[in-house]
N, C-alpha and C positions, 0 to 999 in steps of 0.2 A: 557577394562575389568574392573570388580569391584576389589577394593583393599581388600586384606585379613585384618582381624582385629587384627591378632596376628602372630608374627614370631619371631624366635630367634634373628636375627640381621637385622637391617635396615642400608643400606649403602646409604648415600646421595652424589650423584655425580657419573657420568658415564665416567669420564676421566680415564687416565692410572692408577691412584691410586685406584679409586673405583673398576675398573675392576680387577686389580691385587688382591685386597682384596677379591672380590667375588670368584675368582678362588681358593684362598687358603681355604676359608670357604666351598666352594662347594666340594673340594677334601676331606675335613675333615668330610663331611656328615652333616654339620650344616645347618639348615633351614635359608635362608637369602632372602632379597628382596632389589633390587637396585632401587633407585628413582632418575631420571634425569630430570631436568627442561626443557632442550632444546629438540628439535625434533630428536636428534641423540646422539650416544655415541662418546667418543673420547676427549671431553673437548677441550683443546688448540691444540690438534693434529687433524687436519682436512685437507681435500683436496677438492677444488672446481674444477669442470670439466665443460668446455663449449667450443663449437666450436673446439674440438680437443686439447685444452690446458688443462694441469693439473697444478694447482697452489696450493701449500700448504698454510695454514694460517700462513704465515711467513716462512722464510728459516729455515728448520729443517732437521736434519740428524739423522741417527741411527748408532751407533758404535757397532761392533760385540763383543767388549770386555766388554760390560756392564755386570756385574756379574749376575744380576737378569734375564737377557734376556732368557737364555736357559730353565729356569723353566716354562716360560710362552708361548714361541712361538718356532716354528721350523723356524729358520732363512732362511733355503733353500727354504721353502715354500713361503716366502715373495718375491721371485724372485728379489733379490737385484741387484742394479746397483751401482757400486762403483766409488768414486772419487779417483784421484791420491793422494797417501799418501804424502802430502807435500803442499807447497804453492808457488805461484808466488808473488813476491814483485815488485811493480812499484816504482822505485826510479830514479828521474831525467829522462834521456832519455832511460833508459833500464829496461828490465824485468829480475829479478834475481830469481833463483830457489833454494828452500830449501826443501829437501825431508827427510823422516825418514830413516836413514841408517839401522835401524833394520828391516824395511820392504822392503826397496829398496837398498840392499847392493851395487848394481852396480853403484849407483849414489853418493856414498860417496865422491869420489874425486871431483865431480862437486859441491856438497854441501859445502865441505870444502874450495873451491876456489871461492864460490859465492861472488858477489859484495856488499853484505849487511853485516854490522857489520865488525869486524876484524876477522882474522884467529883464534885468541885466543877465541873470542866470540863464534865462531861456535863450537870449541872444547868443551868449557865449557857448552854450551847449549846441545850438544850431550851427555855429561856426565850427566847433570841434567836429561834429558829425560830418559836416560838408568837407572839411579838410581830410578826414579819414577816407571819405568816399571818392575824392577827386585826385588826391596825390598818388603818384606811382607807388606801388608796393615797396620798391627799393628805398624810396625816400622815407616812407613810414618806418621801415625797419632800420634805417640809419639813425633815427633819433635816439638820444640817450634812453636806456631802458630803466624803468623804475616800477613800482607797484601800480596797480590800477587806481588805488586811492590817491597816490601822489600824482598820477597822470591827470586825474580829475581836478585835483587842487591846483596843479600847474596850469590848467586851462582857465584859472580864475573863478571857478565855480565855488559857490558858498557852501558852508557846512550844512545849511538847511536843505538845499536841493540834493546834495549828496546823500544825506540821511533819509530824506523823504521820498526820493525817487530812484536815485542811481544805485545806492547800496542794495535796496530790495530787488531791483531789476537785475543787476549783475550777479547777486548772490544766487538767483535762480539759474542764470546762464552758466556760471562757473562752479556752482555748489560750494561757494566760498564766501562766507559772510564777512570775513576780515578784509576782503579785497586785496589780498597779498598776491593775487595773480598778476603775471607780467603785463606791463603796459603795452608791450608789443602784441600780446594776445588780445587785449582789450581793443586796441586800434583796429585789428583785423575783424573783430566781431562787429564793431561799429560800422566798418566798411561794408560788411555783408548786409547788415540790417538796413543800412541806408540805401544801398544800391539795389537790393533784391526784394522779393516778396517772400513772406514766411507762411508756410502752410503744412498741410498733411495730406497724404494720398487718401482718396475716398475709401479704399480698402484697408487703411491702416498703414503704419510706418513699416510693417513687414514687407510692404510692396516694394520698398527701396532695395533691400538685398535681393529680393526675388528678381527684380528687373536687372540688377547687375549680373546675377548668375544666369539669366535667361539664355544668352548666346553660348554659354559654356557647354561642352559635351558632358552629359550627366554621368557616364561611367567613370569619369575622372574625379568625381566628388565622392569621397568615401565618408559617409555619414555614420555616426555611432562607433567610431574607431578611436579609442583613447590612446594618446601618445604616452609611452612609458619612459622613454629616454631618447636622447639623440647625441650625435657627435659628428665630427667632420665626415661627410659622405655617408651617413647612416642615420636612420630613424627607426626606432623599435616601437611598434604599436601592439595592442592586444591581439591583432590579427597576424603579426609576424614582423619580420625585419625587411626594411626597404633600403636599397642602395641607391645613391644619387650623387650628382655632382655638386649640388647646392641645396641648402635648407633655408626656408624663410619661416621664421617663427612669428606668427601673426595672431597670437592669442591675446587675452587681456594682459595688462602690464605686469601684474603680480605673477600670473601664470608663465609669462615669458621669462621673468627673472628666475622662477623656480626651474624652468627647463634649461636655463643658461647660467648656472651658478658660477660666479667668478668673472663672467663676461658682461653681465648686465646687472646694474644695481636694482635693488628692490625699491620701487618708487612709493611715494605717498599718494594716496587716492582719496577722492571725496565721494561721499554717499548722498543719495537723494531718496526720499520716500514720497510716493504719490498716493493720495486718497481719491478713490473714484466713487462718486455718488450718482444715483439715478433719481430723477425728479419728474413729477407730472408736468411741471411748468418751469421754463427757464427763468432764473432770477433776473437776467437782463436779456435783451433781444439781439445783442451784437456779438460777433466773433472777435472779441478783443481781450487782451491780457489785462487782468486786474491785479495791481500790486498794493501793498500796505504802506501808506505814507505816515501812519501813526506810530511807527517805530516799535511795534509789538514784537517783531522778529520771531514770529511763530510760523506763519505761512509765507513762503517766498513769493508765490504767485498762484493765481487761480484763473481758470478759463472755462467757459461753457463750450466743450468740444463740439457738441452737436449743432451749435450755432454756425460753426464753420463747415462741418461735415455732418449733415443729417444721417448719413449712413452709419455713424458711430452709435446710434441709439435706435431702439424699436420705434415704430411709428407712434407719434403722440407723446414720446418721452424725451427727456433731456439728460445728457451726460455732462457732469461737472467734474473737473480734475483740480486738485489742490496739491501743490508741491511743497515739501518741507525739506530744508537742508539737513542732512544727517540721517541717521537711522531712527525711525519712530516705530517701536514695536506696537503692533495692533493690540488695543485693549479698550475697554469701555471708557476708561479715563481719557485716553488720547483721542478717541472718537468724539467724546463730549467737548473737549477743548477745540478740536477742529470745527465742529458744528457751530460753536459759539463765535469763533473767529470768522467763519464764512458768513454767518448771519450779519455780523457787524460790517464786514467788507461789502457785501452785496446789498445790505439794507433790506433783507428779506428773511422770513422764517425758514429754518432748515430742519425742523423737527420731523417733518414727514418725508424727508429724503431717505432713500435706501442706500446704506453703505454696501457697495457692490464688491469692492476689492481694495486692499492696501498693498501696494507694490514697493518693496524696498530694493534698491539697487546698490549694494555695498561698494561696488567699483564703478560708479556712474561715470566719473571722469578722473583722469590723472591730474594730480596737482601740477600747476604751471607757475611755480614761484620763480622769482628772479634768481639767476639769469636764465633766460630762454634764448638769448641771442637772436638769430634770424629764424627761429622756430623750426630749425632743421637739425636734429641730432643725427649722429652717424648711424647708418643702417647696415654697413658692412663691418662685421665683427672679426673678419679673418677666418681662414681655414674653411671657406665655403659656407660659413654661417652668416645669416642675415636676419634682421628683425624689422617688423613693420607694425604700425599702429599709431593711434593718436598720441601716444606717449613719446613718439619720435618726431611729431610735428606739432600741431595745435590740438588742445583738448576739445574735439568737436567731431561731428560727422565729416566735415571737410577734412579734418586732420587725419581721420582714419582712412578715407579714400586716398588722400594724397600720400599718406605714409605707405600704403600698399603699392601704389603706382611707382613711387620712388624706389622702394626696395626691389621691385621687379626690374626697374631700370638698372640698378646696381648689379643684379644677378646677370642680366643680359650683357652688361659690359664685361663682367668677369668671365663669361662663357664665350666672349667674342661674337655674340649674336647681334642682331639689329636692335639698337637702343632707341632709335628715333621713331617709335610706334606708340 
């Protein structure tokens, strides 16, 4: 279709942030146009389907406690499949279970007597998680900000439980083994994990951006139109020039910095690589995250995806995902190492597993080092230019949705439109 020459707002980027911004603008009755360079919507949230396998672009999950979620999607309509609320920890010759006592009260005794950390550690961590879940967000973000590592130490947790459980767990969440991520980000993550349920849509994570985009008028989504340049009141794409009153840049953080030189710093980003294997039989029968408490620091976490969502694998097959922090180039050597580690972690042979895919996401998450403040960076850059994304809020799906919604609110305020929608 031909591009219009004028519109109130142009949104650049069709990921979660851009789609969330479009939803708010559309609800307010403001004329908008979304421009997406690729051949699909969703950005970093995507699902590849072939031969009966569903593989997300990296291991991603959706938490029902994300505050922005209810305004954008009907979670029930996503047909969610949920993971067990807790983790299994491989340490030495055994698997040790830690579950969320607020969500699984019948497992409290088992969690408190688990073989990882000390009894005091488990009590202190339960108290920390409960505090994050129950305190008002304002009070959580009023606490002095430090790194995640210092946050955990400040809660009185021992070196042992941090290294055996919390470092591997948070390294997979933040793609940050150093745990330099802000304590404010960590507190909000604990809040969501403790208050909500974590799962995946039966059709794959791509169902989330599809659901956000569902109510939007399709002709206003320009797919396959790369943005060449922009400025106040103007966006130039491969299809021509667009005039507008405001521009929201909702691309990935590095792409946003490239489109807004001098206005937006180029951020640090973290990478993740996910190895997907197919097997005739699941190595465990439960939909639970398995982390490495032996401090090998090769695999951050692994999970049998099809235990949660049988739709992710062909009938009679199992899909296993293993996540590695950083970029791990596919090779016979890297595959062999991952197989050995998975065999040790699951306590099961992996020789007959089929390597289905290796997905590397170079910009999986923006770095969130101290200071992050109250997790809300400015979105109004002046001259009618705005920016949205998880790099302006928290590095998460919640941050992307919230960032887009907040940027749209700032645009509405600048245009004198209805903000409270």
